[in-house]
C-alpha positions in Angstrom: 232.2 58.3 129.3 232.3 60.5 132.5 234.4 57.9 134.3 236.7 57.5 131.4 237.3 61.3 131.3 238.0 61.3 135.0 240.5 58.5 134.6 242.2 60.4 131.8 242.4 63.5 134.0 244.0 61.6 136.8 246.6 60.1 134.4 247.4 63.4 132.9 247.7 65.0 136.4 250.0 62.3 137.5 252.2 62.9 134.5 252.3 66.6 135.2 250.5 67.6 132.0 247.5 69.2 133.7 247.9 72.4 135.6 251.2 73.3 133.9 249.9 76.7 132.8 248.9 77.5 136.4 252.5 76.7 137.5 254.2 79.0 135.1 254.8 82.7 135.3 252.2 84.6 133.5 253.8 87.3 131.3 251.9 90.5 130.4 252.7 93.8 128.7 254.2 96.6 130.7 251.2 98.9 130.2 248.8 96.2 131.4 251.1 95.4 134.4 251.2 99.0 135.4 247.5 99.4 135.2 246.9 96.4 137.3 249.6 97.4 139.8 248.0 100.9 140.1 244.7 99.3 140.9 245.8 96.5 143.3 249.1 97.7 144.8 251.0 94.6 143.6 254.5 95.4 142.3 255.7 95.0 138.7 258.8 92.9 138.0 260.4 93.4 134.6 263.0 91.0 133.2 265.2 92.4 130.4 265.5 89.5 127.9 266.4 91.4 124.8 269.7 91.2 122.8 269.0 94.8 121.7 270.9 95.8 124.8 274.6 94.8 124.1 275.7 94.8 127.7 275.1 91.9 130.1 275.2 88.1 130.4 273.5 85.9 127.7 269.7 85.9 128.1 269.7 82.1 127.5 271.0 81.7 131.0 267.8 83.1 132.5 265.0 81.5 130.6 265.3 78.1 132.4 265.9 79.9 135.7 262.5 81.7 135.4 260.8 78.3 135.3 262.5 77.1 138.5 260.6 76.5 141.7 262.2 79.3 143.7 261.1 81.8 141.2 257.7 80.3 140.4 256.9 80.2 144.1 256.7 84.0 143.9 254.5 84.1 140.8 251.5 85.4 142.7 253.4 88.3 144.3 254.2 90.3 141.2 253.0 91.2 137.8 255.6 89.9 135.4 256.8 91.6 132.3 259.4 90.1 129.9 261.2 93.0 128.2 262.0 91.9 124.7 261.5 95.1 122.7 263.2 98.5 122.6 260.2 100.5 123.7 259.8 98.5 126.9 263.6 98.7 127.5 263.5 102.5 127.1 260.4 102.8 129.4 262.1 101.0 132.2 265.5 102.5 131.4 267.1 99.1 131.1 270.9 99.1 131.2 271.8 95.4 130.8 270.5 92.0 129.6 269.3 89.8 132.4 268.4 92.9 134.5 265.4 92.6 136.8 263.6 95.9 137.6 260.8 96.1 140.2 258.4 99.0 140.1 255.7 100.1 142.6 252.2 101.2 141.7 253.3 104.7 141.0 256.1 103.5 138.6 258.8 104.3 141.2 261.7 101.9 141.2 261.9 99.5 144.2 264.9 97.4 143.0 267.3 96.8 140.1 270.0 94.3 139.6 271.5 91.9 137.0 270.7 88.4 138.0 271.0 85.0 136.3 270.7 82.4 139.2 267.4 81.1 140.5 268.2 81.6 144.2 269.7 85.0 143.4 266.5 86.1 141.7 264.3 84.6 144.4 266.2 86.3 147.2 265.9 89.6 145.4 262.2 89.1 145.1 261.9 88.2 148.8 263.9 91.3 149.7 261.6 93.6 147.7 258.6 92.2 149.4 260.1 92.6 152.9 260.8 96.3 152.1 257.6 96.9 150.2 255.3 96.0 153.0 252.5 97.3 155.2 253.7 99.7 157.9 252.0 100.4 161.2 251.2 104.0 162.0 251.8 105.5 165.4 248.9 107.8 166.1 249.1 110.6 168.6 246.1 112.4 170.2 248.0 115.6 170.4 248.7 118.3 167.8 252.3 118.2 166.5 254.6 120.6 168.3 255.7 123.6 166.2 259.3 122.6 166.2 258.5 119.1 165.2 256.5 120.4 162.2 259.1 122.9 161.0 262.3 121.0 161.6 261.5 117.7 159.8 260.3 116.5 156.4 256.8 115.9 157.8 255.1 118.5 155.6 251.5 117.3 156.2 249.4 116.3 159.2 246.9 113.6 158.7 244.0 114.1 161.2 241.6 111.2 161.6 238.3 111.4 163.4 237.6 107.8 164.2 235.4 105.5 166.3 235.0 101.7 166.7 233.2 101.2 163.4 234.4 98.8 160.7 234.7 101.8 158.3 237.1 103.6 160.6 239.2 100.4 161.1 239.2 99.9 157.3 240.5 103.4 156.6 243.3 102.9 159.2 244.3 99.6 157.5 244.3 101.3 154.2 246.6 104.0 155.5 249.0 101.3 156.6 248.9 99.5 153.3 252.3 99.0 151.5 251.1 101.1 148.6 250.5 104.1 150.9 253.4 103.5 153.4 256.0 105.2 151.3 254.3 108.5 152.0 254.4 108.1 155.7 257.7 109.9 156.1 256.2 113.1 154.9 253.2 112.9 157.3 252.4 113.2 160.9 249.4 111.3 162.2 246.8 112.6 164.7 243.7 110.6 165.8 240.7 112.0 167.6 237.8 110.0 168.9 234.7 111.2 167.2 231.8 112.1 169.5 228.7 113.6 168.0 228.1 117.2 169.3 231.6 117.4 170.9 233.6 120.6 170.9 236.2 119.0 168.6 233.6 117.8 166.1 232.1 121.3 166.0 235.5 123.0 165.7 236.6 120.9 162.7 233.1 120.7 161.2 233.1 116.9 161.4 229.7 115.2 161.0 230.6 111.6 161.4 233.4 109.0 161.5 235.6 108.2 159.9 236.6 111.6 158.6 240.1 112.3 157.3 241.6 115.8 157.1 244.8 116.8 155.5 246.6 119.8 157.0 249.5 121.9 155.9 252.0 121.2 158.7 253.7 124.5 158.1 250.6 126.3 159.3 249.1 126.5 162.8 247.3 123.3 163.7 243.6 124.2 163.2 240.8 124.3 160.7 242.4 127.0 158.6 245.3 124.6 157.8 242.9 122.1 156.2 243.8 121.2 152.6 241.5 118.3 151.9 238.9 116.2 153.6 237.3 112.8 153.0 234.9 110.6 154.8 233.8 106.9 154.8 235.7 103.8 154.0 238.6 104.2 151.6 240.8 101.8 149.6 244.6 102.0 149.7 244.5 103.2 146.1 242.0 106.0 147.0 244.1 107.1 150.0 247.3 107.0 148.0 245.8 109.5 145.5 244.3 111.5 148.4 247.5 111.9 150.3 249.5 112.7 147.1 247.0 115.4 146.3 247.6 117.1 149.6 251.3 116.8 149.4 251.3 118.2 145.8 249.3 121.2 147.1 251.8 121.9 149.9 254.8 121.6 147.5 253.2 124.0 145.1 252.4 126.5 147.9 256.0 126.4 149.1 257.4 127.2 145.7 255.4 130.4 145.3 
């Protein structure tokens, strides 16, 4: 019986009837996709396939395209949502049938276009991934100059006390993660080698590495400018929330 089952499996596999589900795009609801994206950093791709939107090419053009190899090849790179109802269309502000909308983990729009061809859609997906990517950080050992802090959009200084530990390397990789990289333009990055009992460790009240401090760049570089601090290994999701918290605090202070 076992050999017969194995033989049947081989026949079905050869006929392409086994594994078909794994080869197709897995569609989920927008709320689920956003929750997963927030946790993992993977972007959400919404296809507008509803005739409730009067504008745009016929949706029947896209259904077979979404099953094509160029599109399916990217099935592990996104969370896919098929927009077929008015609530989802409103949530993503859909403007046309056959519109593809890509959102990052925070719900910010990465890309939007009306597309009906397989290669056109695949190229758009590849373009999003090339832009929404990990970004290296250039760390400096020096405090940012006053004119650099006040004449640019870099509102916050990220100060990292680091060593050669895996935890310190992990926090640096998390800071370079694609889900965090979009915040880089508002930050300056300073790294100090942590040495127990050193003058720098005492000055900043740092007891170990890695320790991450967020400073208001509009204030003099020093402990009085510290807004938030964190220590230990951090995931990209945790650091995205951490950096946003610091930036929100700075923005609120500047509006007073």
